Steps between C-alpha positions, in 0.01 A plus 500: 500500500330353802355843598370538152352159508301570815429882416122572583307546185221764517177382350223721375221469760238465206694194378551337841146394555210362278315815590570865418370811671282760340338830628147594451372854445487545882870393532401174681732211403357177369681185393434357171614158368765523219364396157470123442616417848317231706350619820470224765168510706464326822300182498165486669475350852332170374774467234780571756347231736474253216866569394628445857415128472719459190838323543790706618733535208784432730354199675693240296823492681634196329462368152255226442646162567817611673420333843528130464487523120634155438245339728772339721711779636380771730668843444524629855670815399226589243242423766670737754515780230126446430384550859754786560367703193125440558305798400266491805419852611700618815216686664477381852604750762664452842158532667349230291779244568487584878132438522528173283776397754302588803146391400559281184444162668248605763199297392289206573807320624506749803122589532348158443746209465654582829183373654575163363853517641349586837275215505762247383786604713381735785633851566852404611545313168378794307741729672791266455447399136421853377805641677726229341350547157540881555873461565534289182307755293716785629816318392344411162378857420841646603673257252252591225551864573884473456450326165219720376670829574804374296288332228158658472406263207161374380397177665728561802533170692429258216752698296751465783439121514579488126812714536643372836380128542374332176286624199277184549441595866430861397247364251334285777495795739367735249197280410463402865466871605279576189274216574470596873365845413285371201318274735482749788298753298174282473558380862512857630208624287275219651637575848381865450156364376483283821578797712206681374274214624565636850243766425288346229491150392202517266702658207660250268886483547539520120378874511766588756768305297417713201520819672832426688662358181406826314662702782832295508537478118431879458764590746771290332402654156616835635855353506740480785417849620136390536616193683734707734234757586234232572738303724593825672146569593418126581808473730427826679155363585635161613774655712254736667272208563770290667636777714133580602446140585822488718390797699147364539650157590697630784200692628286193484751274663531716817129514530399826324236362262129530536473154643778600761705237680872464506598227257886498520656163423223271619447338152874393511397302818155372390470357242885529478804647322564198277249275299597169319857511645798526260297397195260796574812741503612355167159552341512862618858535365351421158204730519728772617723472207191531264382807690814690403474430127534809300802643702732436192285742277741776603772337301285442208397867501865616488507472117218763494640730775638840403783500745550151647833596682309737719158345524573123529732511807226699694228275391696172585585633855136575568415134453638454858232737637220342309616154642544624863201745523236380273538119525658419839336763711149465344501125510622495875194716574273258303648215705411693811138591400385181327539140636611242250206283582250765363292304222464820289872478400443239246266646226385361179828596338840675578336798353183517718510835675281358775783286601744781543641520862500878469128506436440239774704703749272817429186303518607343834555847635141599418596791283232544244564631142881462511495145379355618169771764479764217549328305229527796259868505575527131436320545161748780413781270584368233286471737199851627566630138480294452181652815364855387574423160341453651152807724554730208618385241238514744203850626595633148550353369168642804304849436652471122420403588150802748457734217614336259232341292792137586420306562170630813334164674502523558873794732428272755336547821679296800386597870481398560865733219622222246570556131421154505335467136373618369843255726680208382272598133554522539879171691501333228295605227759318721748164397351549155661366679793142447353531159626401648830139460376540145393458159666872417441626814697651309796700252298621754223625745777655214713728410204575855392604577858711196492683628198594828659560348849872458506596734225617775744729248687680417180526870403644596830739207524621588142560861591724399801698253291540759215636743755759239639611414147503869387736604799725200418531614145538861598806412717644237254494757211707749711232729625454631853181553707591875512400512135141398583249785496299323772616217722269255674492580879472108556788429266571161349448338838147634492434355161617158631249540782224596275582204257504246784181634640336448152617148493368434852154645378490241212582222753223624740261520216588146385440370853163672548405396143530127568388517872267812527403646836160399646190711418351728758266236626781253537427288197791412262531463136501117428497268194745471219304719255445782766867500599629495139268798412612686819866440413488625148280792603791611724799392284380519130740783429813289564455237219388767262818718555725181464331417180547844353870500606577137384332541166668827422831372619483197265374699199740785512798334688553822713816520704525564869636849522858502642621799718773603247271487210208690651400820300530798760509765242180480286229711644706636788401849613823693436557729797785727604474361853798716635321821398148381601639381846666832551173688432323257736752567775454869473117456515532258799721741684225758513237254645405518864569187715134369486507498121839311505356239722181491303682457168701206637171297489309701236 
């Protein structure tokens, strides 16, 4: 009976298709539609483009009102399922993720704001602070990589806070991160407009703002693939520029420039290695932390990566090289080539390309034309950060909406996997950049910068704490670390180091907020009003995060997630680790020794 049930049935070819064949007088076959059958024609290009913006029919992963439906109880399991099943397009390739990891956060923090660090603390403070923050970031990204390979869910770190710490803290961290990038977009667009002033100051900044906004918004409307390709190109340019500067810097330091003369370490002796003592070091500590903002985008992109198990570990390991080579080596050379007393280091803003120590080093060497090339790189870096800001904020808003922690309209994902409403909202806030042409520019951007100031510190601290809690739950629920597809090279100890470093940055920022370092000319901020403004400009993010957390905690009465109750199943990437590891071992056995050593770090 079974054989009969599954016996193949022959079907007349003429009946198997809505078309039948006929022969003309020359014997040439033609296909004819069967009578009264509908023949589908392909839509026109404009129609297909229009339809691509329509909602993805599978984008509603939870019924309306499921998450927190009663207004008092947060459904953590439904929230986890929502982010796990998000229909974001998985189109990022390994090369995209690697370049996002290598060049993702190389921007004005390195090229321009490092000048402020050098002026406040001196070259030794810059080297110490950036090295310590680099160690902290290495530990943080390793922890994020371990969780993101296992749970490549939408929203990444805010979703991990909801799942492993407290839904209220996840809400606060999600909005904290979204606000950071929403504010960064107009700031970076204005920075790009200011950079152009290096060549021509007669054209209104508003014209450049319009051009740069159009470019950034257009890139993000091409979806995650457009973002990935743009970042791939931007990152290559930034990496080549930094490597080129390192080579040039070594030549200039040993006396190979047009002006000649061996420089060596003379600026470490005069005017000195440190400036403003320990407080100067603390101020650089804070600035260095801001310079690394964007490193965590690797984890956010995991939800849109085709093969996170292969791509993410490689990308995460390469963060080490970015920290060591692009930050530490280049800033060491900057400290050798530019004295901290150079008055050009303090420009009109943190985005003033004329205040870039990289540009100043080239100008001091007497090289003509290369300063303009460096400014083009700075402008590209600024556009890259602006591009990332729409990506980061839109994906975070979409994940919050999926969890019921933001208006549902932000969960609208079109047929190309784009969180369209969130992208439009983030792009609209970018038009705040037109304040650059107004008389209130300085005050508006001071407070916008204050909003985003400490956001990354909270994000990184939460990632480390999530990893510590996740590992505890993993062990308590009877699982072993051998079952993890990727393990943090720093381990739980590294996450504790990362968490404590973030706490230290908050303390240092508080101290420099209430007692700022002196200005370049030796004057100090005095008066109650000026000191209050300085403190909130440095620490505004803290009360806002606490407000978000407390209000949500009171309204929804969310529980602190206990190890034994944490959901370690929803959204997990199911992998046959034994089979995959066996395949990996066979592949590794064929590698030469140099590749084995290389893969240990990359």
